[in-house]
C-alpha positions, 0 to 999 in steps of 0.5 A: 500500500505504497501511496507515495503521499505524505501527511504533514502535521502542522508545524510552527516556524520562526515567525512567532516567538516560542517561550520555554515552559519550565520556568524558575522555581518560586522564591522566598518572598521575605524581603523581596521585591516582585519578580520581573518577567525575566524570572519566568524564563527567557524567550527563544525562537524555534521552529519545527514545533509540532501542532498535532493533527487530531480527530475525536476527543483527546486530552493534550497540553497546548504549545506555548507561543508567547507570554508577557505583560506581567503584572503583580499585586502584593499579598499582605497578611494582617497583624495586630488588632483585636486580641493582640494587645500591645504586641500588635503595634497598632495593626498594619500588615506584613508582606506575604509575597506577590500574585502574578498575572500574565498574558499567555498565548497557546496553540491547540491543534490543527483546525478547523472544527475544534471545540473545547470541552474542559481543561486540566490545570496542573492535572486537576480537572477544571471547567473552561470558566476556570481559565477566566477570560479567554479568546479562542480561535478554532482554526477557521479564521485569521484572528490572533491577539495583538498583545504580542506585538510584532511577534504575533501573526495569523496562524491559518488552520491552527486552533489557538487560545489567548488568556489575557492576564492569566493568574499564575499564582501566589509567589509562583514563577512557573506557568501552570501546566494546562491540558485541554480536552477538545473535540475535532470532528470529521468533515468527511461526506460519510453518514456516521462520520462522527460517533458518540465515542469518536470518529468513524475509522472510515472518516478518519482514513478519508481525512488523512487522505484529504490532508495528504492532498488526495483529491476527493474524486480519487476516493471510492466514497461508496466503498468508504460508506460501506466500511463506515456502516460496519464500524458504526454497527460495532461502535468503533469510534476512534480518538487519535492525534498525530504528532509526527510527520510520516507518510499517510500510509504509516498513519493509516496502518496505525488505524488498522491496528485498532480495527480490521480492514485494508485500503487499496487502489482499484483499477481506476486508481481510486482508493478503496476502503474495506472493513473486515467482517465475518460471513462476507459473500464470496464474489460469484465471478468464477475467480474467487472460488479457486479449484485445486487445478488452478494453482501453479504452485502452492505452499501451505503453512499454519501457525503453531499453538506455541505462537498463540497467546492466552492472556491479552492486555490492551491499554486505552485512554479512559475518559472517565479517569482523566484520559489516563491509560488503563488496561482491559484484559481477555483470557483464552483458557483453552490456549493456556491449557494447551500451552501449560502456562500463561503467555501474555500479549500487549496491544495498543488500543489508545485510540479508544476512550471508553472501557466497554468499547476497548473490552469488545475490541480486545475480545475480538482480537483475542478470538482471532489471535488465539487460533493458529490460522493457515497461510497460503503462498501461491501463484495463479494465472493472470485470469485471477487478477480480479482478486483484490487485497481484502477479498474473501475467496474459497480454496480447495486442495485435497493434499491439505484437506481443504474443501472450499475453505474461506481465505482472505487475500493479504498480499498480491504482486506480479510474478516475473514477466515470463511466468504470466502469473500473479503471486498471492498470499491468502490468510485464513478468514479467522473472523468466520471461525471466531464470530462470537460477539459476546464479551465481558467488560474486562479489567476495570478492577485494575484501573480503579485505585485499589483500596488498601483497607484490610478486608475481613476473611471469608475463608479461614481454618485452624488446622492442628499439626501432627508430630513433625521434626520442627515443632515435635510434640509441642502443640502447633496449629497451622493458620489457614487464611485466604486473603480477601483484599491486598493484605500483607499479614494477619494477627492471630488473636486467642481467647480462652473465654471467647471474649477477652482476646490477646495477640498471640503473634502476627503471621505473613503467609496466606493460603488459597482456599477452594472446593473439590470439583470431583470426589478424590478417591482413597485408593490412589498410588502413593504418588498420584500422577494419574487421578489428581485433585480437581478443584476450583479456587475461590481466588487464585491467590497466592499462586501455586505453580508446577515444581520439579520432582526433586522439589516435591520432596523438599518444599513445605507446601501442601494441600489440606483436605479434611485431616489429610495433608497432601504434597503436590507437584504439578498444577494444571489448568482445567476448564475456565477456572479449575485446576488439577493437582498431580504428583500428589504424595498422599498422607504426609506426616502420617495423616490419614489417607481417606476419600474426599467428596466433591464440594469438600473444602481444600486448602493450598498453603506453604508451611512457613510463617503461619504456624502458631505455637505456645497455646497449650489449652485443650479448647480456645477461640481464635480470631484472624485479623488481616492487616495492611501497613498499620491498618488492621481489621477490627476485632469485633468484625472477625468471626471467631473460630472455636478450636479443640485440641486433640493433642495431635502432636503428642499422639505418636505415629503408628509403629513402623516395624514389629518383629516377632521371633517365635520359638515354641511358646516364647515370642520375642518381640522387637518394635520400632516406633516412628519418631523421625520424618521421612520425605518419601511417599508411603510407609517408610521401609522397615529396613530403612528405619534404624532409629528405633530408640530416638531420643524424642520418644520417651513413652511406653508401649501397649500390647494385647493378642487375639487370645489375651485381650487385656492390654499389657504395658511395656517400657522397653521396645523389646519384650517377650510374649508367652503364647503357643500356637498362632495368634495376632499381636496388636501393639501401639505407642503410648506417650503420657496417655496419648496413644497411636493407632494399633498396629498388628502382626500375624504370628504363625504356629511354626517357629520363625520370624514374623514381621509387620505391621500389616497395612 
């Protein structure tokens, strides 16, 4: 699309004086005379200052052309008088400095047709009345202020504003920064040229061509109107400003980053505009339906899914937020599941000034870019010269399984003269596949200034930890708190009565809460790589990622469902909002492996700074108070959690090994208590359990048999049971009355060695 024309945005040349806008800082007024004009910065002559070409509604600073006619008034503060007595010296005043007023002349943009909406002075929104008296020229006449004298002159085609005796401020020798919000309408002879949220893209392209000195007779107005109707229906009004001198082609290419379309020349050398839309009719001329036999050569490619994106973010100028840049998002869950990770892509939609339109457009872009479209490079005989850029064709090729597949002409160029053919590049018409017009306003929560006020927890739990190598037999509680806002910590408050709470400690590790999407069965492998845990988080915070197999045995993160603690390796997205945990080590820390029903609560956490120690009472109440900085949720707002300790940490783990050597009626029993941690999966091998007299174990053992049911206490891990014949021996660990589950070994009638426990 090399039009060979250029669009020259307006520039100021050295006929008007240009003043610098960064002036001297305010001075201490004490004992000073008023500042002179030189204090506001020297003037300088400059050329090449850009005056923007604008269409739609924008917020831009003016270009300072000239200032002068400085006037000042002294500001006095009254002293003395009533209440001051003899110290007042009889009244009077002392100088506080000076108020400054200047004549200011600024250029706005290229006109005509410029209308002011409001202003921002030092980034604070104001009305036009806050400017005081002003003289505005929308660029449609040659009027200009006379105050600059010989430095002034008419500025044809440039909108400008003159502010006589503009109030600079008290003791301020720097001109305020003034941003103007203004509309520039299109004068293109197109129905719907100006929309409620900007200028129609077709009208914008028309204006760029006219500004580039293209004759209106060289523009196919019918094609422009057809494109305008499509973009009007979609509500795609644009708001742009050009501040560089570039070829018109470059500016029009920028338009097509905001909307889908193309501009081409027809056989009569007229400019033809086309807006892309789904379901376009294929021209029935015999050339737009291309059979397999027509191709001289045919090269088919398809983009890989690894070249697509899952998370699309676009910036736009939000008129409701002082025209600041904001973000909208659209997520493609299917691509994320295929890739196995999140792949972001950023898009510039700053020509849109409202979130709803930007959301609609980013959804449309996401739908198209998330599909790996096909691309065909080929050559066709000259009789297919009637296919133009932007046209939809149907292509058939049995080798690639294409039967009347819809593609759009993307490029067209002649081959070598001796070949008598034309080269084409066709891109699959993804808009036909991704024709979903439903979308959701996305990303608005990211634009609003976040509230840092801490929020009451809606999901919380206190989980009593079993024995472990860190807290040992000391009572320890894992505090599970799902952050509802942006809190950075939470206080653990304890009460033994339910009314008088005291601070136990402050914790900084938050956890993620969710619900099982399906029942998690009990009889999985010890390391479950096949079934996995399907769940949906209430909020994906904090984020848990996939880790290596080695790290699975090293890290302190786990899932908690009911009373079972489960380590997990892989976190795989499944569906629009669910995840599946795989590489799950069941029943860590000897917690019970059981089935968990669909809908059950699941917690994902890292055992770090969320373990409370030092509370030994059997029953107590807890309140968890989230905080951010010095702000903390009020105690009265938090829901109390009743806690009843089961002395879980002091409860011994089931025995690792029971060995019975039978010789007649004498049975020599040796047992190994489980008193050390094992990071592997399943029950620790008896051969690996050598620490049978670990110093941490200071308890006794209870036993009985299938024949002698009265429990017997033993203080030594080796003892003798006198009993002939076959029997079952049951043994448990006992520490100060806290007992493990019974472990059993079956002893046969014959002499020999029998090993348990039986799992």
